[in-house]
LUMBAMI-506301 format. One record per residue (C-alpha): residue number from 1; residue in one letter; x, y, z. Coordinates in pm, whole numbers. Each point is the difference from the previous one (the first is absolute). Last residue first. Example, Ala and Ser with C-alpha at 12.3 -4.5 7.8 and 13.67 -1.06 7.14 Angstrom:
2
+-----+----+--------+--------+--------+
!   i ! aa !     px !     py !     pz !
+-----+----+--------+--------+--------+
!   2 !  S !   1367 !   -106 !    714 !
!   1 !  A !   -137 !   -344 !     66 !
+-----+----+--------+--------+--------+
***
This chain:
498
+-----+----+--------+--------+--------+
!   i ! aa !     px !     py !     pz !
+-----+----+--------+--------+--------+
! 498 !  K !   2586 !    924 !  -1263 !
! 497 !  G !    250 !   -183 !   -222 !
! 496 !  S !   -270 !   -201 !   -169 !
! 495 !  C !   -355 !    118 !     53 !
! 494 !  K !   -104 !   -175 !   -323 !
! 493 !  D !    288 !   -188 !   -169 !
! 492 !  T !   -204 !   -318 !    -10 !
! 491 !  K !     49 !   -345 !    154 !
! 490 !  V !   -231 !   -251 !   -159 !
! 489 !  V !   -323 !   -178 !     92 !
! 488 !  H !   -143 !   -230 !   -267 !
! 487 !  K !     23 !   -330 !    186 !
! 486 !  F !   -142 !    177 !    305 !
! 485 !  V !   -335 !     40 !   -178 !
! 484 !  E !    -40 !   -369 !    -82 !
! 483 !  E !    118 !    -80 !    351 !
! 482 !  F !   -282 !    209 !    142 !
! 481 !  R !   -244 !   -210 !   -201 !
! 480 !  N !    144 !   -325 !    132 !
! 479 !  L !    -14 !    146 !    351 !
! 478 !  A !   -370 !     71 !    -49 !
! 477 !  E !    -57 !   -361 !   -102 !
! 476 !  D !    174 !   -115 !    318 !
! 475 !  I !   -215 !    235 !    209 !
! 474 !  I !   -316 !   -132 !   -167 !
! 473 !  E !    103 !   -363 !     57 !
! 472 !  D !     85 !     65 !    364 !
! 471 !  T !   -349 !    143 !     45 !
! 470 !  D !    -71 !    372 !      5 !
! 469 !  A !   -367 !     26 !    103 !
! 468 !  M !     92 !     79 !    361 !
! 467 !  S !    149 !    323 !   -129 !
! 466 !  T !    334 !    141 !   -109 !
! 465 !  Y !     66 !    372 !    -25 !
! 464 !  L !    272 !    119 !   -237 !
! 463 !  R !    211 !    315 !      0 !
! 462 !  S !    250 !    141 !   -250 !
! 461 !  G !   -152 !      6 !   -347 !
! 460 !  A !   -235 !    284 !     86 !
! 459 !  L !   -216 !   -232 !    211 !
! 458 !  T !     13 !   -327 !   -188 !
! 457 !  V !   -219 !   -183 !   -253 !
! 456 !  I !    171 !   -296 !   -168 !
! 455 !  G !   -108 !   -133 !   -340 !
! 454 !  N !    320 !     34 !   -199 !
! 453 !  A !   -104 !    336 !   -143 !
! 452 !  M !    -66 !    110 !    358 !
! 451 !  Y !    352 !    -94 !    109 !
! 450 !  A !    150 !    194 !   -290 !
! 449 !  A !   -215 !    303 !     79 !
! 448 !  G !    119 !    -14 !    360 !
! 447 !  M !    360 !     -7 !   -121 !
! 446 !  R !    -69 !    320 !   -195 !
! 445 !  E !   -158 !    150 !    311 !
! 444 !  M !    321 !    -66 !    194 !
! 443 !  S !    200 !    153 !   -286 !
! 442 !  D !   -205 !    318 !     21 !
! 441 !  K !     55 !      8 !    375 !
! 440 !  R !    375 !    -39 !    -54 !
! 439 !  E !      0 !    291 !   -244 !
! 438 !  T !   -201 !    215 !    240 !
! 437 !  M !    231 !    -86 !    288 !
! 436 !  I !    306 !     93 !   -209 !
! 435 !  D !   -158 !    328 !   -113 !
! 434 !  Q !    -84 !     90 !    361 !
! 433 !  Y !    346 !    -86 !    135 !
! 432 !  K !    160 !    344 !     22 !
! 431 !  L !   -321 !    186 !     77 !
! 430 !  L !    -88 !   -252 !    268 !
! 429 !  G !    340 !     37 !    162 !
! 428 !  L !    -20 !    379 !    -12 !
! 427 !  A !   -343 !     -3 !    165 !
! 426 !  S !    115 !   -244 !    267 !
! 425 !  K !    302 !    214 !     85 !
! 424 !  V !   -215 !    313 !     12 !
! 423 !  F !   -247 !   -161 !    242 !
! 422 !  L !    276 !    -82 !    247 !
! 421 !  Y !    -92 !   -255 !    265 !
! 420 !  S !     73 !   -264 !   -256 !
! 419 !  S !   -170 !   -285 !   -179 !
! 418 !  F !     88 !      0 !   -368 !
! 417 !  D !    -54 !   -371 !    -61 !
! 416 !  Y !    -13 !   -170 !   -340 !
! 415 !  S !   -154 !   -344 !    -35 !
! 414 !  M !   -312 !    100 !   -191 !
! 413 !  A !    135 !    -56 !   -350 !
! 412 !  G !    199 !   -303 !    112 !
! 411 !  T !      5 !   -125 !   -359 !
! 410 !  C !   -126 !   -359 !      6 !
! 409 !  E !   -138 !    -16 !    353 !
! 408 !  L !   -229 !   -300 !     44 !
! 407 !  H !   -189 !     29 !    328 !
! 406 !  V !   -248 !   -256 !    128 !
! 405 !  I !   -273 !     65 !    258 !
! 404 !  S !   -147 !   -346 !     72 !
! 403 !  G !    251 !    -65 !    277 !
! 402 !  Q !    222 !    305 !     38 !
! 401 !  N !    201 !    -50 !   -314 !
! 400 !  Y !    332 !     32 !   -176 !
! 399 !  A !    130 !     27 !   -356 !
! 398 !  V !    284 !    226 !   -117 !
! 397 !  F !    111 !     36 !   -363 !
! 396 !  P !    372 !    -23 !    -80 !
! 395 !  L !    -55 !   -262 !   -272 !
! 394 !  E !    233 !   -296 !    -41 !
! 393 !  Y !   -252 !   -200 !   -205 !
! 392 !  R !     10 !   -298 !    238 !
! 391 !  A !     31 !    221 !    308 !
! 390 !  L !   -303 !    206 !    -98 !
! 389 !  L !   -192 !   -318 !    -77 !
! 388 !  D !     78 !   -152 !    339 !
! 387 !  K !    -98 !    322 !    177 !
! 386 !  L !   -329 !      6 !   -192 !
! 385 !  G !    -75 !   -357 !    107 !
! 384 !  D !     69 !     83 !    364 !
! 383 !  T !   -229 !    302 !    -24 !
! 382 !  L !   -285 !   -194 !   -164 !
! 381 !  R !     24 !   -286 !    248 !
! 380 !  D !     12 !    237 !    297 !
! 379 !  G !   -298 !    197 !   -133 !
! 378 !  A !   -196 !   -323 !    -53 !
! 377 !  R !     81 !    -97 !    358 !
! 376 !  G !   -133 !    339 !    112 !
! 375 !  A !   -322 !    -49 !   -196 !
! 374 !  I !    -57 !   -331 !    181 !
! 373 !  E !     92 !    147 !    339 !
! 372 !  C !   -225 !    304 !    -38 !
! 371 !  A !   -285 !   -208 !   -146 !
! 370 !  N !    -43 !   -231 !    299 !
! 369 !  T !   -333 !   -103 !   -158 !
! 368 !  R !   -227 !     73 !    296 !
! 367 !  E !    184 !    313 !    115 !
! 366 !  I !     17 !    154 !   -347 !
! 365 !  E !   -365 !   -101 !    -47 !
! 364 !  K !   -110 !    181 !    315 !
! 363 !  I !    201 !    306 !   -107 !
! 362 !  A !   -159 !     -3 !   -345 !
! 361 !  T !   -355 !    -39 !    136 !
! 360 !  Y !     45 !    297 !    235 !
! 359 !  G !    146 !    211 !   -279 !
! 358 !  A !   -275 !    -86 !   -246 !
! 357 !  L !   -263 !     67 !    267 !
! 356 !  A !    145 !    340 !     82 !
! 355 !  S !     43 !     92 !   -365 !
! 354 !  L !   -355 !    -92 !   -103 !
! 353 !  P !   -170 !    133 !    314 !
! 352 !  N !    161 !    346 !    -31 !
! 351 !  A !    274 !     60 !    255 !
! 350 !  A !     90 !    331 !   -166 !
! 349 !  L !   -246 !    107 !   -270 !
! 348 !  T !    -91 !    339 !    149 !
! 347 !  G !    353 !     56 !    125 !
! 346 !  G !     90 !    160 !    330 !
! 345 !  V !    260 !     83 !    257 !
! 344 !  Y !      2 !    275 !    262 !
! 343 !  A !    247 !    -90 !    272 !
! 342 !  R !   -179 !     84 !    324 !
! 341 !  H !     62 !    258 !    268 !
! 340 !  K !   -309 !     21 !    216 !
! 339 !  G !   -278 !    242 !    -87 !
! 338 !  T !   -240 !   -289 !    -44 !
! 337 !  A !    -46 !     10 !   -378 !
! 336 !  V !   -270 !   -238 !   -119 !
! 335 !  G !    120 !   -344 !   -103 !
! 334 !  A !    328 !   -171 !    -76 !
! 333 !  A !    281 !    -77 !    243 !
! 332 !  M !    340 !     99 !   -136 !
! 331 !  L !    172 !     22 !    339 !
! 330 !  G !   -106 !   -354 !     79 !
! 329 !  A !    286 !   -126 !   -214 !
! 328 !  Y !    244 !    151 !    251 !
! 327 !  E !   -120 !   -114 !    341 !
! 326 !  K !   -146 !   -310 !   -161 !
! 325 !  K !    338 !   -120 !   -124 !
! 324 !  G !     21 !    -35 !   -374 !
! 323 !  G !   -192 !     48 !   -319 !
! 322 !  V !      8 !    170 !   -337 !
! 321 !  G !   -180 !    -90 !   -319 !
! 320 !  G !     26 !    -49 !   -371 !
! 319 !  A !   -114 !   -189 !   -304 !
! 318 !  S !   -306 !    181 !   -130 !
! 317 !  P !    -11 !   -216 !   -315 !
! 316 !  Y !     24 !   -383 !     -9 !
! 315 !  G !    319 !   -207 !     26 !
! 314 !  G !   -108 !   -155 !    329 !
! 313 !  A !    -91 !    334 !    155 !
! 312 !  V !    271 !    -11 !    267 !
! 311 !  I !    234 !   -155 !   -256 !
! 310 !  K !    114 !    330 !   -150 !
! 309 !  G !    -21 !    253 !    284 !
! 308 !  F !     75 !     15 !    372 !
! 307 !  V !    172 !    245 !    235 !
! 306 !  T !     88 !   -119 !    349 !
! 305 !  L !     17 !    219 !    308 !
! 304 !  D !    187 !    -33 !    330 !
! 303 !  P !    234 !   -263 !   -141 !
! 302 !  V !     70 !   -318 !    199 !
! 301 !  V !    306 !   -179 !   -138 !
! 300 !  D !     53 !   -376 !    -25 !
! 299 !  F !    169 !     32 !   -341 !
! 298 !  Y !   -228 !   -260 !   -162 !
! 297 !  G !   -305 !    110 !    196 !
! 296 !  Q !     51 !    366 !    -82 !
! 295 !  A !     64 !   -100 !   -360 !
! 294 !  G !   -355 !   -124 !    -17 !
! 293 !  S !   -170 !   -245 !    234 !
! 292 !  L !   -111 !   -210 !   -296 !
! 291 !  A !    357 !     29 !   -122 !
! 290 !  V !    197 !    162 !   -283 !
! 289 !  R !   -326 !     60 !   -187 !
! 288 !  F !   -271 !     60 !    260 !
! 287 !  G !    137 !    353 !     57 !
! 286 !  T !    327 !     39 !   -191 !
! 285 !  V !   -115 !    228 !   -283 !
! 284 !  V !   -209 !    262 !    182 !
! 283 !  E !    172 !    -91 !    326 !
! 282 !  D !    123 !    352 !     71 !
! 281 !  F !     97 !    -40 !    365 !
! 280 !  V !    -37 !    319 !    202 !
! 279 !  M !    209 !     48 !    316 !
! 278 !  L !   -130 !    281 !    218 !
! 277 !  A !    254 !    249 !    131 !
! 276 !  G !     89 !     61 !    364 !
! 275 !  Y !    378 !     19 !    -42 !
! 274 !  K !    107 !   -319 !    179 !
! 273 !  D !   -304 !   -199 !   -108 !
! 272 !  C !     55 !     94 !   -365 !
! 271 !  L !    367 !    -92 !     37 !
! 270 !  S !    -82 !   -348 !    131 !
! 269 !  R !   -252 !    -68 !   -276 !
! 268 !  V !    250 !    114 !   -265 !
! 267 !  G !    258 !   -243 !    138 !
! 266 !  K !   -256 !   -279 !     -1 !
! 265 !  N !    -66 !     85 !   -364 !
! 264 !  Y !    369 !    -25 !    -89 !
! 263 !  E !     56 !   -344 !    155 !
! 262 !  A !    -24 !   -198 !   -326 !
! 261 !  A !    212 !    256 !   -184 !
! 260 !  V !   -171 !    206 !   -267 !
! 259 !  P !    -64 !    -63 !   -369 !
! 258 !  R !     -3 !    284 !   -253 !
! 257 !  T !   -239 !   -135 !   -263 !
! 256 !  G !   -184 !   -140 !    301 !
! 255 !  S !   -344 !    122 !    -99 !
! 254 !  E !    122 !    346 !   -101 !
! 253 !  P !    190 !     58 !    324 !
! 252 !  G !     92 !   -298 !    221 !
! 251 !  V !   -172 !   -315 !    124 !
! 250 !  P !   -180 !    199 !    273 !
! 249 !  E !   -113 !    290 !   -221 !
! 248 !  V !     53 !    273 !    255 !
! 247 !  I !   -177 !    298 !    152 !
! 246 !  V !    153 !    184 !    295 !
! 245 !  C !   -259 !    201 !    183 !
! 244 !  A !    -87 !    324 !    177 !
! 243 !  T !    358 !    123 !     32 !
! 242 !  G !     50 !    302 !    225 !
! 241 !  G !    -79 !    370 !    -37 !
! 240 !  K !    331 !    110 !   -153 !
! 239 !  L !    242 !    -29 !    294 !
! 238 !  R !    -91 !   -364 !     65 !
! 237 !  N !     42 !    -41 !   -374 !
! 236 !  I !    377 !      8 !     37 !
! 235 !  R !     -4 !   -318 !    213 !
! 234 !  L !   -239 !   -185 !   -230 !
! 233 !  F !    209 !    107 !   -300 !
! 232 !  G !    321 !   -134 !    152 !
! 231 !  E !   -178 !   -315 !    115 !
! 230 !  L !    -95 !    -75 !   -360 !
! 229 !  M !    356 !     65 !   -120 !
! 228 !  D !    131 !   -246 !    256 !
! 227 !  L !   -266 !   -256 !    -92 !
! 226 !  D !    114 !    -16 !   -363 !
! 225 !  N !   -174 !   -278 !   -196 !
! 224 !  P !   -128 !    243 !   -261 !
! 223 !  R !    128 !    359 !     31 !
! 222 !  V !   -232 !    249 !    166 !
! 221 !  E !   -259 !    241 !   -139 !
! 220 !  D !   -180 !    270 !    196 !
! 219 !  T !   -346 !    145 !    -55 !
! 218 !  L !   -123 !    308 !    190 !
! 217 !  A !     80 !    266 !   -261 !
! 216 !  F !    -90 !   -231 !   -286 !
! 215 !  C !   -325 !    176 !    -86 !
! 214 !  K !    190 !    330 !      8 !
! 213 !  R !    170 !   -102 !   -324 !
! 212 !  P !   -328 !     48 !   -186 !
! 211 !  I !   -100 !   -318 !   -189 !
! 210 !  G !    -50 !     23 !   -377 !
! 209 !  H !    310 !   -205 !    -76 !
! 208 !  S !    108 !   -220 !    292 !
! 207 !  E !    146 !   -294 !   -192 !
! 206 !  L !    376 !     56 !    -17 !
! 205 !  L !    139 !    281 !    220 !
! 204 !  N !   -221 !     -8 !    310 !
! 203 !  R !    230 !   -219 !    212 !
! 202 !  S !    233 !   -181 !   -243 !
! 201 !  G !    215 !   -132 !    285 !
! 200 !  P !   -116 !   -356 !    -47 !
! 199 !  I !   -114 !    -61 !   -361 !
! 198 !  K !   -347 !   -151 !    -60 !
! 197 !  L !   -196 !    279 !    172 !
! 196 !  G !    175 !    234 !    242 !
! 195 !  Y !   -311 !    214 !     40 !
! 194 !  V !   -340 !    -53 !   -151 !
! 193 !  M !   -119 !    -69 !    355 !
! 192 !  Q !   -104 !    349 !    109 !
! 191 !  D !   -205 !     61 !   -314 !
! 190 !  S !   -190 !   -329 !      2 !
! 189 !  W !    127 !   -250 !   -257 !
! 188 !  G !     27 !   -324 !    191 !
! 187 !  H !    253 !   -130 !    249 !
! 186 !  Y !    289 !    -84 !   -232 !
! 185 !  G !    343 !    -44 !    153 !
! 184 !  G !    321 !    117 !   -166 !
! 183 !  G !    118 !    184 !    309 !
! 182 !  V !   -154 !   -121 !    325 !
! 181 !  K !   -271 !    220 !    149 !
! 180 !  I !     -2 !    235 !    297 !
! 179 !  I !   -301 !    214 !     78 !
! 178 !  R !      3 !    318 !    210 !
! 177 !  K !   -276 !    158 !    206 !
! 176 !  H !    -20 !   -129 !    356 !
! 175 !  G !   -305 !      1 !    226 !
! 174 !  T !     56 !   -372 !     29 !
! 173 !  A !   -349 !   -143 !    -55 !
! 172 !  I !   -131 !    283 !   -218 !
! 171 !  R !    307 !      2 !   -222 !
! 170 !  S !      2 !   -377 !    -31 !
! 169 !  I !   -368 !    -12 !    -92 !
! 168 !  R !     59 !    247 !   -285 !
! 167 !  I !    297 !   -201 !   -124 !
! 166 !  A !   -197 !   -324 !      7 !
! 165 !  A !   -292 !    162 !   -185 !
! 164 !  M !    224 !    125 !   -282 !
! 163 !  V !    160 !   -345 !    -20 !
! 162 !  S !   -345 !   -156 !    -34 !
! 161 !  E !   -103 !    243 !   -274 !
! 160 !  T !    304 !    -99 !   -207 !
! 159 !  G !    -57 !   -370 !     69 !
! 158 !  S !   -342 !     26 !   -155 !
! 157 !  G !   -374 !     34 !     62 !
! 156 !  L !    -23 !    -30 !    376 !
! 155 !  M !    -76 !   -274 !    252 !
! 154 !  R !     39 !     90 !    367 !
! 153 !  F !    151 !   -268 !    222 !
! 152 !  M !     17 !    -46 !    378 !
! 151 !  E !    221 !   -230 !    207 !
! 150 !  V !    258 !    -30 !   -275 !
! 149 !  N !    277 !   -142 !    220 !
! 148 !  P !   -190 !   -331 !     -2 !
! 147 !  M !     84 !    -45 !   -371 !
! 146 !  C !   -178 !   -310 !   -133 !
! 145 !  H !   -299 !     17 !    236 !
! 144 !  N !      1 !    380 !    -12 !
! 143 !  I !    -16 !    -14 !   -380 !
! 142 !  E !   -288 !   -246 !     24 !
! 141 !  K !   -193 !    219 !    244 !
! 140 !  A !     33 !    307 !   -224 !
! 139 !  I !    -94 !   -204 !   -308 !
! 138 !  L !   -316 !   -141 !    159 !
! 137 !  L !   -109 !    330 !    152 !
! 136 !  E !      1 !    181 !   -333 !
! 135 !  A !   -161 !   -307 !   -162 !
! 134 !  E !   -302 !     53 !    227 !
! 133 !  H !   -102 !    311 !   -193 !
! 132 !  L !    -48 !    350 !    140 !
! 131 !  L !   -125 !    266 !   -241 !
! 130 !  G !    101 !    151 !   -334 !
! 129 !  T !   -175 !   -292 !   -167 !
! 128 !  V !    265 !   -104 !   -250 !
! 127 !  P !     85 !   -310 !   -209 !
! 126 !  G !   -350 !   -147 !    -32 !
! 125 !  C !   -189 !   -159 !    286 !
! 124 !  T !   -146 !   -318 !   -146 !
! 123 !  Q !    133 !    -85 !   -345 !
! 122 !  L !    314 !    202 !     52 !
! 121 !  L !     72 !   -190 !    323 !
! 120 !  D !    -31 !   -336 !   -174 !
! 119 !  I !    236 !    118 !   -274 !
! 118 !  V !    251 !    119 !    259 !
! 117 !  A !      0 !   -333 !    185 !
! 116 !  D !     39 !   -190 !   -327 !
! 115 !  R !    294 !    219 !   -109 !
! 114 !  I !    173 !    -45 !    335 !
! 113 !  V !    -27 !   -380 !    -22 !
! 112 !  P !     97 !      0 !   -370 !
! 111 !  Y !    330 !    196 !     28 !
! 110 !  N !      8 !    255 !   -283 !
! 109 !  S !    379 !      7 !      3 !
! 108 !  G !    196 !   -228 !    229 !
! 107 !  L !    -26 !    -47 !    377 !
! 106 !  I !    269 !    265 !     50 !
! 105 !  T !   -220 !    246 !   -190 !
! 104 !  P !    104 !    330 !    156 !
! 103 !  G !    347 !     51 !   -150 !
! 102 !  G !     -8 !    252 !   -284 !
! 101 !  A !   -300 !   -163 !   -169 !
! 100 !  Q !    175 !   -339 !     17 !
!  99 !  L !    306 !    141 !   -180 !
!  98 !  F !    162 !   -340 !    -46 !
!  97 !  D !   -273 !   -113 !   -240 !
!  96 !  I !    113 !   -267 !   -243 !
!  95 !  Y !   -134 !    121 !   -332 !
!  94 !  Q !   -250 !   -132 !   -257 !
!  93 !  N !    -71 !    172 !   -331 !
!  92 !  G !   -368 !     29 !    -98 !
!  91 !  D !     24 !    328 !   -195 !
!  90 !  K !   -170 !    190 !    283 !
!  89 !  D !    263 !   -126 !    242 !
!  88 !  Y !    -13 !   -304 !    226 !
!  87 !  L !    145 !    -11 !    352 !
!  86 !  Y !    109 !   -313 !    183 !
!  85 !  A !     87 !   -133 !    346 !
!  84 !  G !   -360 !    -32 !    112 !
!  83 !  E !   -226 !    145 !   -267 !
!  82 !  A !     -4 !    349 !   -142 !
!  81 !  K !   -170 !    100 !   -327 !
!  80 !  S !    -17 !    311 !   -218 !
!  79 !  F !    348 !    147 !      5 !
!  78 !  C !    108 !    293 !   -219 !
!  77 !  V !    376 !      4 !    -55 !
!  76 !  P !    150 !    342 !     62 !
!  75 !  F !    234 !    133 !   -272 !
!  74 !  P !    369 !    -49 !    -84 !
!  73 !  K !     66 !    -17 !    291 !
!  72 !  N !   -228 !    -13 !    303 !
!  71 !  F !   -264 !    227 !    149 !
!  70 !  A !   -248 !   -195 !    210 !
!  69 !  L !    180 !     49 !    329 !
!  68 !  N !    -65 !    375 !    -16 !
!  67 !  H !   -377 !    -39 !      1 !
!  66 !  Q !   -267 !    160 !   -219 !
!  65 !  V !    183 !    -59 !   -328 !
!  64 !  G !     38 !    201 !   -324 !
!  63 !  G !    243 !    256 !    142 !
!  62 !  P !   -289 !    219 !    106 !
!  61 !  I !   -315 !   -189 !   -106 !
!  60 !  Y !   -238 !    105 !   -281 !
!  59 !  K !    201 !     16 !   -324 !
!  58 !  Q !    272 !   -227 !    136 !
!  57 !  A !   -267 !   -266 !     50 !
!  56 !  E !    -51 !    -25 !   -378 !
!  55 !  D !    359 !   -105 !    -62 !
!  54 !  F !     -4 !   -224 !    307 !
!  53 !  V !   -307 !   -193 !   -114 !
!  52 !  E !    140 !    -47 !   -351 !
!  51 !  K !    337 !   -112 !    135 !
!  50 !  S !   -167 !   -259 !    221 !
!  49 !  Q !   -192 !   -127 !   -304 !
!  48 !  K !    325 !    -41 !   -195 !
!  47 !  C !    186 !   -190 !    270 !
!  46 !  Q !    136 !   -303 !   -187 !
!  45 !  D !    156 !    149 !   -314 !
!  44 !  D !    125 !    342 !    107 !
!  43 !  Y !     68 !    -98 !    360 !
!  42 !  Y !    181 !   -319 !    -99 !
!  41 !  K !    194 !    182 !   -272 !
!  40 !  L !    121 !    247 !    261 !
!  39 !  I !    152 !   -284 !    199 !
!  38 !  T !    143 !   -213 !   -282 !
!  37 !  G !    155 !    265 !   -221 !
!  36 !  D !     71 !    330 !    168 !
!  35 !  Y !     60 !   -168 !    336 !
!  34 !  Y !    200 !   -300 !   -124 !
!  33 !  E !    219 !    205 !   -236 !
!  32 !  D !     35 !    281 !    252 !
!  31 !  S !    136 !   -250 !    251 !
!  30 !  V !   -178 !    -72 !    326 !
!  29 !  E !    154 !    194 !    288 !
!  28 !  W !    322 !     44 !    197 !
!  27 !  I !     74 !    359 !     95 !
!  26 !  P !    356 !    114 !     59 !
!  25 !  Q !    172 !    -70 !    332 !
!  24 !  S !    -13 !    153 !    347 !
!  23 !  T !   -377 !    -38 !     19 !
!  22 !  L !     17 !   -379 !     24 !
!  21 !  E !    290 !      6 !    248 !
!  20 !  K !   -206 !    230 !    222 !
!  19 !  L !   -293 !   -237 !    -27 !
!  18 !  Q !    217 !   -294 !    106 !
!  17 !  K !    131 !    195 !    299 !
!  16 !  N !   -356 !     99 !     91 !
!  15 !  I !   -103 !   -365 !     -5 !
!  14 !  K !    287 !   -104 !    226 !
!  13 !  S !    -62 !    286 !    241 !
!  12 !  P !   -371 !    -86 !     10 !
!  11 !  C !     72 !   -350 !    133 !
!  10 !  D !   -262 !   -236 !   -136 !
!   9 !  W !   -293 !   -103 !    218 !
!   8 !  R !   -125 !   -355 !    -42 !
!   7 !  S !   -324 !   -203 !      4 !
!   6 !  I !   -239 !    291 !    -43 !
!   5 !  G !   -361 !    -95 !    -82 !
!   4 !  C !   -128 !    -60 !    351 !
!   3 !  N !   -318 !   -200 !     59 !
!   2 !  E !    110 !   -124 !    344 !
!   1 !  M !    324 !    141 !    138 !
+-----+----+--------+--------+--------+
***
């Protein structure tokens, strides 16, 4: 496939077996001597201005940061410059950037071509008019060119809003009520979707504070990679008003943290057809990253609706949208009410000229430069290098990738699974293992702090996004820095015997 970033697909059973072995033994992490000495000393001595900003921010911002990804141990580093494969903090320290803004900048941070287009727009039109701009048409046509299944596209402000729209469309189109999601998957923070986050089987037990339980009355959760369980829910739901849609992250829940079999998505497609549900692909992370045609192109699956985010605005704000077949996407037509059933969606700043043009320019550049394949090769090189290091230092950590989406599991904090038809059984399992999961999460963040102190920015110490800017030399340098951390990893007595 042209401009595809995935060169291989690892067996999920093999990965899950490795993760189970990881969580069956005590935690391995950097030693107290290394962490309390070298790592914390780096933050104290080299990140003083970041600390000052964070200390004051805590007076005005809940938690001291405006975004969850920004909070890292021992305190958030304040960044002031982004360029290609690198980030620079307020104290002038340079870092290899494997966060890439959470995934959208596959071309590299602050990509010059997009920046120049945006600057030109700001000098003429400005970022927002509140009215029609040609860039809205340009990005919709370009997405359809790359993903023919997306016959129509509506740009929105975020992935969360886009999932909400997709669900509303699905209910109108099918006349059904229920939603099925895969346990552990993240589809934004709307009330009905804060269900089964991170840990399969957790339902509304972990993250759903402040949300009335009735909000989840029409949401079902199924085990990852389990088509039999999915069909079971689809069959039962026939008696409960029917299933409006099944929403999946095509590489597996939480951006492939729980990988699925290569044929899983085709199985979901078949079941959706059988039971009259729409299939919704959440391509917030995978769209224009795993392939120019998205995960739907890579897996050769035609979803009814596709949810976008991240890259669709080229790394700029208002990154979101939903599209699909005309018969479905057309159900959210804008304009004066006609009396017909329409999915009401909105957003004053959605599809603003700045975001639409940035997204259009980014997608054109991804196509021109073959960015998906280049970033995917960098992901392969990084993953293979990490595997070699883990073998050399005899560490039980697990490394695998889906192209430019790289996973480095050091504690297996999110590898637990309490999927069951019985709510009580899941609740008891979570209660029993909650302290263990918390301790493993804390250790994961500790490893992330060690990476950061060695000049590597990751997502929570367990996920890394490569970009077109990551040359072989940059990946090799990153592996040298990872090795410096791995040298100081020891087996602890934490979680032992549990």
